[in-house]
DRENDO-76017 format. One record per atom (N, C-alpha, C): x, y, z. Coordinates in steps of 0.2 Angstrom, whole numbers, plus 5000, padded with zeros to 4 digits. Example, Ala and Ser with C-alpha at 12.3 -4.5 7.8 and 13.67 -1.06 7.14 Angstrom:
506649725039506249785039506649845039506449895035506849955036506450005039
//
This chain:
471056374488470756304489471256254487471256194491471656134490471156084488471356044483470955984481471355924480471255874483471555804482471055764478471255734473470855684469471155624468470855574472471055504471471855494473472055544477472855544478473055484481473655454478473855394481474655394480474955364485475755364485475955294488476255254483476455184485477255184485477455154491478155144492478255064492478555034487478554954487477854924487477754894493477154854494476754894499476954954501476554994506476255054503475555064504475155114501475155174507475655214506475755274511475155314511474855334505474255374504473855334500473155324502472755274498472155304496472155334490471555354486471155404490471455454492471155514496470855564491470255574492469855634489469555674494469755744494469455784499469655854496469255904498469355974496469456014503469956054503470056104509469856174507469356194510469056254508469356314511469256374508469556434511469056464516469256514520468856544525468856504532469256444533469156414539469856374540469956354546470556324548470356244548470756214543470656134542471156104546471056064551471556024554471655954551472255934550472455874547472655824552472355774554472555724559472655654557473055624561473155544560473755524564473755454565474255434569474955434565475455424569476155424566476155374560476455394554476455344549475755344545475255384546474655384543474655414536475155454534475255484528475155554527475155594533474955664533475555704530476155684532476755724529476855704521476755644520476755624513476255664508475655664511475155704507475355774506475555804512475755874511476355884506476855834506477455844502477155834494476655794493476455784486476055854484475755884489475455944487475955994485476455994488477056044487477556024482477355974478477855954473478455924475478555904481479155874484479155794483478555764482478555694481478055684475478155644471477655634465477155574467476555594466475955544467476055484463475855424465475855364461475255364457474755394459474055404456473755464459473255494455472855554457473255614457472955664459473155734459473155774466473555824467473555864472473555934469473055974470472956044467472856104471473156154470473156214473472856264468472256284470471856334465471856304458471656234458471556194452472256184448472856204451473456194447473956154452474356114448474856074452475356134454475756114460476256164462476756184457476956134453477456144448477256194442476556204442476256244437476156314439476356334445476256394448476856444446476756504443477256544441477656574446477356594451477756624457477456594463477656534465477256494470477156524477477656564479477656594485477056644486476856674480476256714480475556684481475556614480474956574480474956534486475456504488475456454493476056464498475956464504476556474509476556404513477156384515477156314518477656314523477556274529478056264534477956184535478556154533478556084534479056054539479556094541479956084546480356144548480556154554480856214557481556224554481856184551482556194548482556234542482556304544482456354538483056394537483356394531483956434530484556414532485156444530485856424531485956454538486356414543486456434549486856504549487356514544487756574544487356634541486756624539486456674536485956714541485856774540485356804544484656794542484156804547483456784545483256834540483456894540483256944535483456924528484156904528484456894521484056834518483956784522483556724520482956744517482556774521481856794518481956844512482456884512482556934506482656894500483056834500483256794495482556764492482156734497481556704495481056754491481056824494480656874491480856884484481556894483481756914476481656864471481656794473481556744468480856744466480356774469479656774467479356844466479856894465479656954463479256994469479456984475479057004481479457064484479157124486479457184488479857164494480457194495480857194501480457214507479957264506479557284512479157224515479057174511478657124514479057084519479757084518480157044522480157074529480157134530480057164536479357154540478857154535478257144538478157074541478457024537478456954539478756944546479356974546479756974553479357004558479057054557478657084563478057044565477757014560477156974561477356914566477956884565478156824569478556844575478656914576478956934582479756924582480056924576480756924575481056984572480757044572480957104569481657124573481657114579482257134583482857094582482757034579483356984578483456974571483157014566483156994559483856994556484257024559484957024556485456974560485156944565485556884568485556824564486156784565486256724561485756674563485456634558484956584560485256534564485956514564486256464568486256484576486056544577486056564585485356554587484856544583484156544585483956474589483556484593483256424597482756394592482456334594482056294590481356334589481156374594480556414594480656474589481256504589481356554584481456534577481756474576481756444569481056424567480656404572479956394570479556454567479656514571479356574569479656594562480356584561480556604555480256564549480156494550479856454545479156484544478756504549478156534548478156604544478656644545478756704541478956684534479256634533479456604526478756594522478356564526477656544523477256604522477356654526476956714525477256764520477856754518478256804514477856834508477556784504477156804498476456824499476256834505475556854507475056804503475156744504474756694499474056684502473656654497472956634498472956574502473456524501473456464504474056454509473856424515474456414520474356344522474956314522475056244524475556234529475356214535475756204541475756134543476356104544476456044547476756044554476356034559476556034566476856104568476456164567476756224568476956244575476656214580476756234587477456204590477756154586478356124588478856174590479156174597479656214599479356284602478756294601478456354604478256354611478456404615478256414622477456424622477156424628476456434628476156494625476556554626476356614622476356604615476856574612476956554605476356514603476156464607475656424605474956464604474856504609474256554609474356594603474956624601474956664596474856634589475156574588475056544581474256524581473956504586473256494586472856554583473056614586472656674584472856694577473456674575473656694568473356654563473256584564472956544559472156564559471856574564471156594564471056664560471556714561471456774558471556764550472056724548472156704541471556674538471256634542470656604539470056654539470056704544469456754544469556794538470156804535470356844529470156814523469856744523469656714517470156664514470756654518471256614515471156544517471456494514471456424515471956404520471856384526472356364531472256284532472756254531472756174531473356164536473256134542473756124547473656054550474256024550474255954554474555964561474355924565474555924572474455864576474855844581474755784585474355814592474355884592474055904599473355914598472955864600472255864598471855924602472155934608471755994612471856054608472456064605472556124601472156134595472056074592471556074586470856084588470656064594469956074597469856144598470356184599470356254601470456294594470756264589470956304583470556294577470356224576470156204569469356214569469156234563468456234561468156164558468656134555468456074551469056024552468955964551469455914552469455864546470055844544470155794540470655744543470355674544470755624548470855564544471555544544471655484540472055434544471955374542472255314546472555264541473155244542473455194537473355224530473455284529473355314522472655334519472155304523471455314520471055364524470655404521470255454524469755414528469655444534469155414539468655464541468855524540468355584542468555644538467955684537468055744533467355784535467455824541466855854543466955904548466555954549466656004554466755984561467156014564467355994571466755984575466256024575465756024580465255964578465255944571464855894569465155824572465855824572466155764574466055754581466055804585465955804592465255784594464755814590464055804591463855734590464255694586464055624585463955584591464355594596464255554602463955604608463655654606463455704611462755674614462655684620461955654623461755714628461055704629460755754634460455704640460455734646460055704651459455754653458855724653458355764654457955744660457855784665457455774671456755804671456255764671455555794670455055744673454555774676453955734679453555704674453655724667453255694662453655654657454055614660454555574655454255534650453655504651453355464646453155504640452755564642452555604637453055634632453655654636454155684632454555634628454555574630454955524626454555514620453855514620453555504613453655564609453655624612453755684607454455684604454955664608455655664606455755614600455455554602455555494597455155514590454655554591454255574584454655624581455155654584455555704581456255674578456255604579456855574576457455564581457355584587457855574592457855504595458455484598458455424601458355434609457955394612457755414619457755344622458055344628458055294633457955314640457755274644457655284651458255294655458255344659458855354663458655374670459155374675458955394682458555464682457955464685457655524686457455564679457455524674457255554668457455514661457655554656457855524650458555534648458755494644459455504640459255504633459455564630459355574623459955584618459955564612460455574608460155584601460555604596460355614589460655674586460455694580460855744577460555814578459955814582459655884583459455884591459855864595459655864602459655934605459855984601459856054604459056074604458656034600457956054600457556034605457855994610457455964616457056014619457356074621456956124625456356154621456456164615455956194611455356144610455556084609455056034608454656024614454956024620454556014626454156074627454356134626453956194627453356194622453456174616452956174611452356124613452556074617452056034620451856044627452056094630451956114637452156064642452756034640452955984645453556014649453456004656453956044660454656004661455156044660455856014661456156044667456356004672456756024678457456034677457755994672458455994671458655964664459056004661459255984654460055994654460455934653461155944653461455904647461955934644462255904638462955874640463055824637463755794638463955764631464655764630464855744624465655714625465855674620466555654620467055704618467655704620468155744619468355734612468755774609469055764602469555704603469855694609470255634609469855564609469255564612468855504611468655494604468455544601468255534594468755514589469355544590469955524586470155454588470155434594470355364596469855314592469255334592468755284589468855284582468955344578469055344571469655304569470155314573470855284570470955214574470555184577470655124580470855074575471455044577471754994572472155024567472155094567472555124561473255144563473455124569474155144572474655094570475155114567475755074565476255064570476255114575476855104580476455114587476455054590476055054597476555024602476755064607477255044612476854994617477254954620477054914625477054944632476454944635476354984642476854954647477254994650477754964655477454934661477754874663477454844669477854864675477654854681477954864687478554824687479154854687479754804687479854764693480054704692480154654697480854614696481154614702481854584702481754514700482054484695481954414693482054364699482554374704482654334709482354344715481954394716481654414722480854414722480554404716479854404715479554354720479054374724478754324729479054304735479654334736480054314742479854364748479954344754479754384760480254444760480054504762480454564762480954554767480854524773481254514778481854474776481754414772482254374770482654414765482354454761482754494756483254534760483054564765483454614769484054574772483854524775484454484778484954454773484654434767485054414762485554464759485254524759485654584756486254604761486154584768486654604772487254554773487154494770487654444770488254464765
//
C-alpha cells in the first residue's frame, strides 16, 4: 500500500505538490493523471526518496523508502527508460541489482523472460532500442518480486504489441494483490487498464475515485415510453434527475442502472432504454480545466503578409514579372 499524507513540495515560490493526501490500495491498478507540470513525477520521486518533501509524508507499507531494509523486495519502480550502463549487458545489470538486495540470480532470468528479453539478456544495453530499454526498466522493477509497483509512463517507446502486453502485465500484478501505481498521458490506455484514478492539477488533488464512478458522473439515459409522465414521477421519487426529451425522458443520477427495474416494478412499459456517457477525455478535461501550465497557441491558416485579400489573378501576373 502507498499512502501520501499532506504531501507538499515547494520550489521557491512554486508549490509543485500541494498538500496531497491519498491512499493507493493493493489489488487494483491505480492510474495517476494530470497535465504536464501538475506534479506527478515529483510525487513519485518523493515516494522513492529521490526528492525530499517540504512537508508531509510519502509511505510504502507505512514506512519511508529510506527506512526499507531491502527496498527492491518491497517496491519496484520505473521512472525513466535510461536503465543501466550502455556497455553493460542487460543480465549483468539486473544481476548487480539482485545481489545488492539479496535476491537469487534465478530471479534475474525470470524477470528477463517476463519482459521478453531472455534472448538478448547478454547483449549490451547500448544496442537496445527505446522499447527494449523500457522493457529492461520494467524488468528492473520486477526483479525483487515486490508487493508495490510504481510505473511512470510505462508505455513510452513500446509498439502496439508491447502496449497490450504491459496492460495485461499490470492487471495481472494487481490481480495477485499487489499495489500498482501508474502515471500516463494516454487517457485511452488508462481507460482500458485502470480500476481507480487519482488526478492532480497544479499540484492539487482534484479526483480520487473508481474509474467507473468518474465516468458515471456524466452518464445519462434516454428512455422512450408511452407512459412518460408516470415514469417521470417514479424515477424522480427514486432520486433520479428527469427531464423531457424527444419521444421520452432524459435521466441522470447515481443509480440510473435501476431504471428498468423501477419501470418493471410499476408495470410501466419501456420501448427503448439507451445509456450514454462522457469519455475519460471529457471527464479529465473538465476536472483539470484551468490547471494546465503549458498551453500551445492553435496554429492559424498561414497568410502571406503582402498577398492577403488580393485577387488571385493579380498575384499570378505579379509573380510572372
